[in-house]
N, C-alpha and C positions, 0 to 999 in steps of 0.2 A: 504494500500500500504506500502511495506517495506521501511523504511527509517533509515539510520544510519548516525550519526554525528561523527564518529570516526576520529580523526585527522590523516592527512597524515603523513607517516613515512618520516623523513628527511634523514635517512640513512638506510642501509640494516640491516634487522634483522638477527642476527647470532646465530646459535646453538639453544640450549634448546628444541630439538625435543622431548625428552622423557618427559620433563616437560609440553610441550604443549599438548601432547597426554593425559597425566594423568589429566591435568586441564580440557581438553575437556570432558573426561569421567565423571569427577565429576559434571560438569554442566548438564549432562544428568540424574544424580541421585539425586541431591540436588537443592533446589531453592534458597539457600543462600550459596555461596562459597566465602570464604575469603582467599585471598593470603596475608600471613604475612611473614615478614623477616626484616632484618636489612636495614637501609636506604642505598640506593645505590646498592642494590643487584639485581635490575632490575624488581621489582614487577609490576610497572606500565606498562613497555614495554611488559612484558609477558602477563599481563591481557588484554591489548589492542589487542595484536596479537591473543590471544585466542578468544576474542570477535569477531574479524574480521573473524576468521575461522568458528565460530559457528553461525554467523549472519543469515545464510539461514534458520536456524531452527526457527527463530522468525518472525512471520508474520508482526509485527509492528516494526521490526528493533532493533538496538542497540543504546543506548543513554549513553554517558559518563557524569558523574557529578563530577566536581572537587571541593572539599570542603576545600582544604588546606589553601586557602587564607581567609576563613571566620573566623570571630572572634565573631560575635553576634550569639548566638544559635538560635534566632528567625528566622534568615535569612536562616537556613538550609532547611526548607520546601520550601521556595521560590526558592532556588537553585535547589532543586530536581524537582520542577514544571517547572523551566526553562529548565532543562535537558531533560525532556520528551516532550518538545514542548508545554507546557500548559501555557497559559496566563489567569489569573483569575482576573476579575474585581469585583467579588462578595464579600460579607461580610462573606462568609463561612470560617470556619477554614481551613487552608491550607491542613491539613490531609484529611478532608472530600472531598475537591476538588480533591486531588490527587487520593484518593480511587475511586471516581466516574469515573475519567478519565481512570484509569488503570483497572477497574473492568473486562472489557471484551476484554482487549488487551493481545497479546502475545508479550512480550517485554523483552529484556535483558538490565538491568540498571547497568552500571559500576560506582560504587561509590568509588572515590579515595581520599585519604588524610583525613579520617574521625576521626583518633585516638584522636585528641584533642577535638573532639565534640562527643565522643562516648556515653556520657550520654544522649544526645539529639537524636543521630542517632539510637541507639538501639531500643527504643520504637517505633520510627517512622517507621523504616524498618520492625519491627515485625508486626505492624498493617497493613502496605501495603501488606506484604506477606500473611497475614491471610485473607485479604479481596479482594485481586486481584490474583486469582488462576493462571492466565497466566503470572504473573510477575516472573522473575528470577533476582536475584541480585548477581553481581560479585563485592565483596568489596575488596579494596586494602588498607592495612595499616600495622602498626607495631605491632598491637595486634588484636585479634579476636573481633568481634562485641559483642559476648557473649549472643546470644539468641538461643532458642530451634530450632533444625533443621539445625544449621549451620555446614557446612563442612569446615574444616580449611586445607588449602594447605600451608605448610611451605616451602618457597622457599629457597633452599640452594644456596651458591655461585656456579659459573659455574664449570663444570668439567675442568680438565686441557686442554683437547682437544678443548673444546668450548672456553675457555679463550684465548688460543693461536690463535684460528681462529678470535676471536673478536679483539684482539690486532693487528693482522696482517691486518685485514680489515680496521681498523681505521688508522693505519699507512699508508697504501696504499692510502687511501683517501686524506691524507695530502701530498702525494708525498715524504714521508720520507723513508730512507733506512730501510728495515725490520729488520736488525740485524741477528745475528746467532741464529740458532734454540735453542742451549743450553742456551744462554743468555735469549732469550724470555721465554723459559719454566721456568727458574729460576725466572725471574721477575713475571710471572703469579703466581708461587707458593708463592712468598713473598707477593703478593697482595691478596692471598687467593681466587682468582677467583671472586672478587667483581667487577662487570662491571663498576661502576662509577670510582673506583680506576684505572682500566685498561684504561678507556677513558682519565682520567686525565694524566696518564703516557704517553699514545700515543700522547697527545697534546704537549708534550715536545720534541718529536722527530725531529721537524724541527730545533731545536737548539742543542739538546744533542743526543749522540749516545745511543743505548740501554745499552751499558756498563757503560756509564756515569750516566745514569738513575739508574742503579743498584747500583753503588757506592754511589750515593747520598741517595738513598732509604735505603741502608744499614746503613748509618749514622743516618738517622731519626729513623730507627727501633730499635736502641739501646735505644731509649727513651721509648719504650713500657713498660718496667719494672717499669717505674715511673708513669704509669697511675693509675687511681683510682682502689682500690682493689674491686674485685667483678664484674668489668665490663667485659662483654663478649669479648673474644679475637677479634671477627670479628668487634665489635663496635670500639675497640681500633685500629684495622687495618685500618678501614675506616677513623677514626678520624686522625690517623697518616698520611694516604695517602693524605687526604685533607690538613692537616697541612703542609705536605711536599710540596704540590703544592703551598700552601700559602707562604711558605718560599722562594720558587723559584720565586715568583712574585716580581716585583719591588716595592719599597715603595709606589709609587702612585697607582699601581694596587691593593695592599693590602688595601689602604685607600678607593679606589673606591669600592672594594668588600664589605668592612664593611658598607659603606654608602648605597650601593644598597640594603642591607638587609631590609630597611624600606619599600620597594615596595611590594605590594601584587598583584600577577598576572602579566600580561604583561605591559611593559612600553616602551615609545619611547625615542629617543635620546634627544629631547628638554626637557623632564621631567628630564632626568639624568643630563643634563647640568645645569638646575636651582637648582635642589635639592642637587646634589652632588658637584657641583662646589663651589669654594670659597677658604677658607684658605687652603693652601698647595696643592690645585688642581684647577688651573684656569679653567673657563668654556671652553676656547679654547683648553685646553689639554684633555678634557674629551673624545673626539672621539678617539684619538689615544690610550688612556689607555683602553677604552671600547673595542676597537678592539683587544687589547692584551688578554683580558679576554675571548672574543669569540674564539680566536685562540687556547686558552688552554682548551676549552670545559667547562669553568666555567659558561659561558652564552650561551644560544642558541638563534638564531634569527628565527622568524617566520613571514610570510607574511599573511595578512588577508585583509578584506574590509577596515580597517582603515589604511592600510599601514604597513610598517615594524615595528615590535615590538621585544623586547628582553625579555627573561625570565630566571630566575635563579632557579635551582632545589632547593627544600625545604632544602635538606641536606646541600647544599653549602650555602644557605642563612642563615641557623641556625648557621653555623660556623662563617659567617660574622657578625651576630648579636652579637655573643659572643665577638668578637673583638671590635665592636662598643660600647658595654657596658663597656668593659675594658678601652676604651678611654674616657668614661664618656660623650659620645656625642649622646646618643640615643634620649633623649627628644628633643634636638635641631633639630636633623635630622627629627624626626617625625613631628615637627612643620613646617619645611620647606616643607616636603612632603604634609602636609595638605594645606599649603598656595598655593602650585602649583595647587593642584586639586580644591581648591576653585576658583582660577583664571581660570583654564580650564573650570569649569562649567559656570563661568561668560562669557567667550568667546563663549562657545557653545550656551548659551542663546541668545546672540547678533547675532550670525551667523545663528541661526535657521531661522530667517527671511532673507533668502538670497539664492542664487543659490547653496550654500554649505550645504543645509539642509540634504541631504543624507549622506554627509561626517560627519556632526555633529552627526547624529544618530549612525553611525558606530563608531565614536570616543568615544562617551559616552558609548556605549555598551562595547567596549574594555576596557575602563577605570573604569567600574563598580566596580571591586574588590578594586581598589585604592580609588574610591569615598566612598565606604563603610568604608574603613580603615580611611579615613579622617573624616567621620561622627562619627565613633566610638571614635576617639581622641577628637573631639569637645564635645561629650557627656560625656567623662570621667571627664572633668573639668568644673565646674559650671561657671567659669568666661568666658568660650568660648561658652556659650549657644547661644549667638547672632549669632555666626558663624554657629552653627548647624542649627538654624532657617533660616539663609540666604542661606546656601548651600541646604538644603532640599527644600526650596521655589524656588530657582533658577533653580532647576532641574525639574520644572513643565512640561516643554516640553517633557522630557523623561518619566515621570510618565504617563502623559495623552496622549502623541503622539506616544509612542513606547510600549504601552501595559504593563506598570509597575505600575498600580494603587495600587495594594495591598501592594507591597513593599514601594512605595512612601508614602502611608498612615502610614505605620509602622514608618518610619523615621520622618515624619511630627509630628505625635502624640508624639513621644519621645522628639522631640525638643521643642514642645510647652508645654510639661509638666514642663519645666524649666523656671524660671524667668530670662529673659536675661537682662532686663533693657534697651533694645534697641527697641524702638517702631517700627521703620520702618522694621526691620528684622522680628519682630513678626507679623506685619500686612501682610507682603508678605506670610509668612508661613500660616497664617489664610485663606487668600483667596484661596491659592493653596489647602489647606486641604478641604475647602468648594467645590472647583471644583472637586477634586478627589471623595469626598463623593457623589456629584451629579451624577457623571458618574457611581458610584457603586450602585446607587439606594438607598442611605441612606439619606432621606430628613431630618431626625431629626439631624444627625450630621452635615449635610450641613448647615441647618438653624442656628445651634448654632455657627459654625465657621464664617459664613458670617455675622450674626448679630453682633457678637463681633467685627469683622473686620470693619464693617460699623460704629458702634458706636465709636470705638477707633479712626478711621480715621477722623471722623467729629470732635471729640474732639481735635485731634492733628493738624487739618488743612491739612491733607494729602489727597488732592483731587484725586491723582492717585489711592491709595489703595481703596478709597471710590468708585471710578468708577469701579474698578475690582470687588468689592463686589456686587455692583448693577448688573453688567454684569452676574455674576454667579447666582444671584437671578433670573434673567430673564431666564437663562438656566434651572434652576430648575422648573420654572413655565412652560416652554415649555415642559419638559419631564413629567410634572404633568397634562398636558392637560388644563392648565389655559391659553389659548391662548391670550385672551385680556390682561391679566396681563403680559404675556411674551412680547407681542408687546409693551406695555407701557414701561416696564423696559428696553428692548433692545433699543428702540428709545432714551430713556433717556441716556442710556450708550453711544450710538454713538454720541450724542450731547456733552457729557462730554469728550469723547476721542478727538473729533474735537477741542474743546476748549483748551484741554491740548496739542494738537499737537502730540498725540500718533498715531503711525502707525506701526503695527507689526502683527504677526499671531493672537494674541488675538483680536485685533481690527477688523480684517477681519472676524474672526470667529463670532464675535457679529453680523456683517452684514449678514453673511450666516444664523445664527440662527434666525435672524429676517425674512430672506427669508423663512425659514422653517415654522415659525409661520404664515406668510402670505399665503404660498401655502396650508397649512392645513386649513386655513380659506376661501380658494377659491379665493384669490386675486393673480391669476397666473401672471398677468402682473407686479404687484409690486414685486413679488418674483423673476421673471426672471430679472427685471431691477437691483435689488440689487445684485443678484448672478452673473450676467454677468459682472457687474462692479468689484465685488470682484475677479472674475476669471481673469479679465484683469490686475488688480493690482498685483495679485499673479504671473502672467506670467511675468510682468515687473520686479519683484523682485526675480524671481526664486523660489518662495514659492510653495511647492507642497502639504503639509499636509492639510492646510485649503482649498486649491484649490480642493482637492478631495471631500470635503463636498459641495462646490459650484457646482461641477459637479453632485452630487447626486440630488440637488434641480433642476438643469437644466434638468437632465434626467427625473425627475418626471414630469416636465412641458412638456417635449417632448412627454412623454407617453400620457398625456392628449390630445395632438393634434393628436394621432395615428401615430406619427412619430417614429415608433418602431426602425428603423435602427439607427436614431440619438440617441435615448435613449440608445440603446445597446452600441453604440460607446462611449458615455459619461460614461456609467457605467463600460465599460471595462477599461478605463483609471483610473477611480476612484478605482476599485478593485486592479489594478496593483500598484497604489500608496499606498493604505492602507496595502496591503500585504508586500510591501517593508519596510514600517515603523512598521509593526507588530501592526497596529492600528485595533484591532478586532471590536471596536464599529463601526467605519466607514465601515469596511469590511462586517460585517453582515447586516448592513442596505442596502448596495449595493446589496448583495446577495438577500435579500427579494424583492427589487424592480426589479432586473433582472429576478427573477422568474415570477413576474407579466408580465413583458415585453415579456418573452418567451411564457407564456400562451396566451398572446394577439396576438403573431405571429402565433399561431396555433400549438404549441407543448406542450400540457398539461403534457405529461409524463416527459419531460425534466424539465418543471417548477416544478413538484413535486420533482424531484431529487434535484434541487437547494434548494427547501424548506427544504428537509431533511438535506442537507449540512449546511444550516443556523441554523438548530436546534442544531447541535453539537457545533457550535460556540457560540450560546446563552447559552449553558450549562456552558461555561467558562466566558462569559461576565456578566451573572447575569439574573435578571428577564427579560424574553423574551419581547423584544420591550419596555422595561422599564415599562411594565404594562400600556402603553399609548395607548389610542384608536386611536389617530392620527397616531402614528408610526405603529400601527397594521393594519391600513386600507389596505395597499397593500397586506399583507399576507392573510387577511380575504377574500378579493375579489379573489385572485389567488387560494386559497384553495377551495372556492366555485365553481369557474369555472372549474378548473382542476378535481375536484372530480365529478362534474356532467358529464363531458365528459368521464372520465376514469372508473367511478364506484369505489365504496369504496375499493374493494379488490386490483385492479390494482394501484389505487392511493397510498394506504398504502405500497404496494411493492416498488413503485418508491421512496417514502419517505425513506424507509429503505435502499434502494440503496444509496441515498444521505448521510444518516447518517453514512454509512460505509466508506465514503471517508475520507482520511486524509486531513488536511487543504491545503497542497500543491496540492494534487490531485483535491480538490474542486475548488481551484483557477484556475488550469489549465483547468478544464472542463468549468468553467464559462467564461473563456476568449476564448474558442474555439467556433467559429461560427458554430452552428449546424443547419442542414437543416431538417425540419420535415419529418419523414419517413411515407410512406403509411403503413397502418396496423391498428390493433385495438387500439383505443385511440389516433390515430394520423391522421392528415389531416382533422379533424373535429373540428376546433378551437371553443373554448368557447368565442365568440366575446365580447369584452368589449363595453360598450356603447359609443356613440359619445360624444365629449366634451360637447355638448349642453345639453345632458341628464344626465351627470354625476354630482352627488352631491359632495361637497368638501370631500376630503379624510378623514377628521376628523369625518365624519358622516357615517361610513360604515353600520350602521344598519338602516339607513333611508329608505324611500320608493321610493328613486329616481332611476335613471337608472342603479345603480351598480348591481342590481339583474336581469337586462334585458339581453337578448341574450340567 
């Protein structure tokens, strides 16, 4: 199913008809097209518009990847994976995972702001294009990527006619007098048709007339001859246009502009008030000054799931960074930025166990570029290693709950490679690393991290960290089919949590995981009691993530009672929650169980489609069903029943249909109540055995009732 994540245009696209046509033609002839040009010339806007025009040609849609805020080269592959809608929990190299995902897709990937990471991007894009024949890349930067087969589109400034139209459009949107035609044309000529310069000039019209803008611009342009020798005239024009806009700002607007340059990606008002407020700019003045920068087109506002955010263009931010460096204030501001985002992560962790959980997920997602910048700063300075460990550990809910295991492991391992001298921060990072490794199916790394955490915690008398280490050991035993050991460790964990007075998502997850161990051992009554209680506590606290896993166990128990409608209802809610949080582990487990419920309802063909959809999710989660016999039991039984009713050929075709579904389409299909159709393979259900004849799910190969029917 075609899907595109192109951002909505905030104002009307003006001009560039010839450039759009030519860029569109190039996209039909080359699989890598790079739009290059001076900053502010409109490369990104043109590329996104061209992608929107061309998107119907790509069966799997268009995906934008914004790289300008990245500093760590290792994160480039993760950013590309995020852009194509891929969450990978496995230990595979990101390149391998990307190639596998893109191999059979027809997709246009728009890679913007890569020039500072071109040494990492070039080989990555070359390999993706070589091994994914349906992939086309539209790159946007100030230089070519520099690989074979690249077609370079050098974007020139706007023609005079387009420049006049753009200036007039922006002036009209501000309700400003348009000015005389001759004056406007002269202004556009002096600004050399550079869209950013035109937008900045238009932003002054509510205060200045076009004639006054021209007069002031003329004064500034006399400085051009003093620019660095050898610099391209258009670079000097843009620098001067931005400098002119900077000079027209009030002193406080200039100061805020400089301080805002430490942000990466979008930021909110509260962050600006904390980071940028202080000496010479009181926090209660920030809003008014910020509004002035927005009015002058130096900042843009965007609304998303996390609420209103602001963003500064890279070119404008780079100018501000130069001023911040000239003030000698860069390091202090970077530390304030880091402190804010460490505090934000702390707040998010606390609020994760609350009715604001969805808001926390959206907030963390929006803040990710800035959280990366904060982690980078911590890792630059050995004396801040404890902050890196604390921040990477505090984000456990995001790594594990929102589908970011691979990136989380990257930051955790980098932080733990440093000697922080702060035991508590290291212990937290260790148990979180162990948890991530468990979910990735890496028992060796998990055992190493959790054993070190447990030993250090006992030596330091840190009962909380010790309990978390034991908890994740129990989770590892559960996924490894050592159910008696899992039950023992998880009961021990719950006792420790109760003694410590802990109550949060992790505590409830331990209770649900114990319920899983019991249900796989055949103790349905005990499992239902534990998970019903966990569900109730989650509902009382507004917790949804852990609740989804409790619903999974309760749905499993309902299926054993032949209460298929109840099981489907529980799984529908489970899938909706997991999809909202992008938790692919929970989502794919629910898919597998829903497929079995569907087969039990008498629709084996639809069950096979759901199994196919689950297969594509497992491709990104890792080892299917963790290699666990217990978790594999529903799939084995469903496969056997659906295959017997449909026959091998029809069953395989239905599985292929499911594999072809996009994640969104698969979720939509899973949530749609489907009535079995009359016809071949339908209406002749492969009946599941009655509860009394069914062996525990952990024994799918036994000689009990699972093969009956």
